[in-house]
C-alpha positions in Angstrom: 174.5 84.5 143.5 171.2 82.8 142.8 172.8 79.9 140.9 175.5 79.5 143.6 172.7 79.3 146.3 170.9 76.7 144.2 174.0 74.6 143.9 174.5 74.7 147.7 170.8 73.7 148.2 171.3 70.7 145.9 174.6 69.5 147.4 174.4 66.5 149.7 177.4 67.6 151.7 176.1 71.0 152.8 174.9 71.0 156.5 171.2 71.8 157.1 172.0 75.2 158.8 174.0 76.3 155.8 171.2 75.2 153.5 168.9 77.6 155.4 171.3 80.4 154.6 171.4 79.3 150.9 167.6 79.4 150.8 167.6 82.9 152.1 170.3 83.9 149.6 168.3 82.4 146.8 165.2 84.2 147.8 167.0 87.5 148.1 168.6 87.1 144.7 165.1 86.5 143.2 163.8 89.6 144.9 166.6 91.6 143.4 166.0 90.2 140.0 162.3 91.0 140.2 163.0 94.5 141.3 165.5 95.1 138.5 163.0 93.7 136.0 160.3 96.1 137.3 162.7 99.1 137.1 163.8 98.3 133.5 160.3 97.7 132.4 159.0 100.9 134.0 161.8 103.1 132.6 161.5 101.9 129.0 159.3 104.2 126.9 158.7 101.4 124.4 156.4 99.9 127.1 154.1 102.9 127.2 151.2 100.9 125.6 148.4 98.8 127.0 149.6 95.5 125.5 152.9 95.8 127.2 151.4 96.8 130.5 148.9 93.9 130.6 151.6 91.4 129.5 153.9 92.6 132.3 151.1 92.5 134.8 150.1 89.0 133.8 153.8 87.8 134.2 154.0 89.5 137.6 150.8 88.0 138.8 151.8 84.5 137.8 155.2 84.8 139.5 153.8 86.5 142.6 151.5 83.6 143.5 153.9 80.7 142.8 154.2 78.7 146.0 151.1 80.3 147.7 147.6 79.0 148.3 146.1 81.7 146.2 144.9 80.9 142.7 144.7 84.0 140.5 142.0 84.4 137.9 143.1 87.0 135.3 140.6 88.5 133.0 142.4 90.8 130.6 141.4 91.7 127.0 143.1 89.6 124.4 143.3 92.1 121.6 143.9 95.6 122.8 145.3 97.0 119.5 147.8 99.9 119.6 146.6 101.8 122.6 149.2 104.2 124.0 149.4 104.8 127.7 150.7 107.8 129.6 153.9 106.6 131.4 152.5 107.7 134.8 149.3 105.8 134.2 151.2 102.6 133.4 153.5 103.0 136.4 150.8 103.8 138.9 148.4 101.1 137.8 151.1 98.6 138.1 152.0 99.8 141.6 148.3 99.7 142.7 148.1 96.1 141.3 151.3 95.2 143.2 150.0 96.6 146.5 146.6 94.9 146.1 148.2 91.5 145.5 150.5 92.0 148.5 147.5 92.9 150.7 145.5 89.9 149.5 148.4 87.5 150.2 149.1 89.0 153.6 145.7 89.6 155.0 142.8 87.9 153.1 143.2 84.2 153.9 141.6 83.6 150.5 142.6 80.9 148.1 141.4 82.9 145.0 141.8 86.4 143.6 140.3 87.9 140.5 142.1 90.5 138.5 140.1 92.2 135.8 141.0 94.9 133.4 138.7 96.4 130.8 139.1 99.4 128.5 136.8 101.2 126.1 138.2 104.0 124.0 140.4 106.0 126.3 138.8 104.8 129.6 139.8 101.8 131.8 138.7 100.0 134.8 140.9 97.7 136.9 139.5 95.5 139.7 141.3 93.3 142.1 139.0 91.1 144.3 139.8 88.5 146.9 137.4 86.2 148.6 138.8 86.3 152.0 138.1 87.8 155.4 137.3 91.2 154.3 137.7 94.2 156.6 135.8 96.2 159.2 136.8 99.2 161.1 138.8 97.1 163.6 141.3 95.7 161.0 141.4 98.6 158.5 144.6 99.8 160.2 146.5 96.8 158.9 145.8 98.1 155.4 145.8 101.8 156.0 149.3 102.6 154.6 148.7 100.5 151.5 145.2 101.8 151.0 146.4 105.4 151.3 149.2 104.7 148.8 146.8 103.2 146.3 144.4 106.2 146.8 147.3 108.6 146.2 148.5 106.8 143.1 144.9 106.8 141.7 144.7 110.6 142.3 148.1 111.2 140.6 146.6 109.8 137.4 143.2 111.5 137.9 141.4 108.2 138.5 138.7 107.1 140.8 139.7 104.7 143.6 137.1 102.5 145.3 137.4 100.0 148.2 134.5 97.6 148.6 134.7 95.3 151.6 132.8 93.8 154.5 133.7 91.2 157.1 133.6 87.8 155.5 133.0 89.3 152.0 136.6 89.8 150.8 138.1 93.0 149.5 137.7 94.6 146.1 139.9 97.4 144.9 138.6 99.3 141.8 140.4 102.0 139.8 138.7 103.8 136.9 140.1 106.5 134.7 141.6 107.5 131.4 144.5 105.7 129.7 146.2 108.9 128.6 
C-alpha cells in the first residue's frame, strides 16, 4: 500500500487531488507499520533488556521527529552491559516516552527536546525535557489525559513520576525507579 501510494505521488499524470489522497494513504501505511513494529518489539521476550529498550527508543525518537521543527538530543549510556528488564518496565517506559514526545510536538512550540536515561545498578532515571511554552494551571487541561496516563504507567512499575514546568520554562517529565 505504501509503495503504491509512493508510485502515485511520483507519477506526472496523477491529478493533484488524487495526489493528496495518495499522501494520506502513504502516511496511514507508515503509521500502521510503526504500530506493528512497536507491537512486535513489545511482545518479544528477547527484548527484555536495557540495550534493546534504549536502541528501540533511539530509533523511535529519530523517526518521530523527522519532518518536524524539533531537534532531539538523546543522552543514553553507550555500554549498558547485560541488564535485564522486567517486561512491564520496558513497556511502560516506552509508552511514557511516546506520550512525552507527542505532548512536546503538539504543545511545546519548542525546537529542541532532551531525552536522558541513566541507570546505576538496578535503578534508572528517564527525563524528557522540552524548551517550549511550559504550562500553567490554565493550559494543564490540554495535557491532563496524557499526564494522568504517564502517572498511571509510572505507578504500575512502582516508579516516581515528576512533572516540572512553568510558563515559558518548558516541560520536564521525570521517571525514577527500579529496572526489575
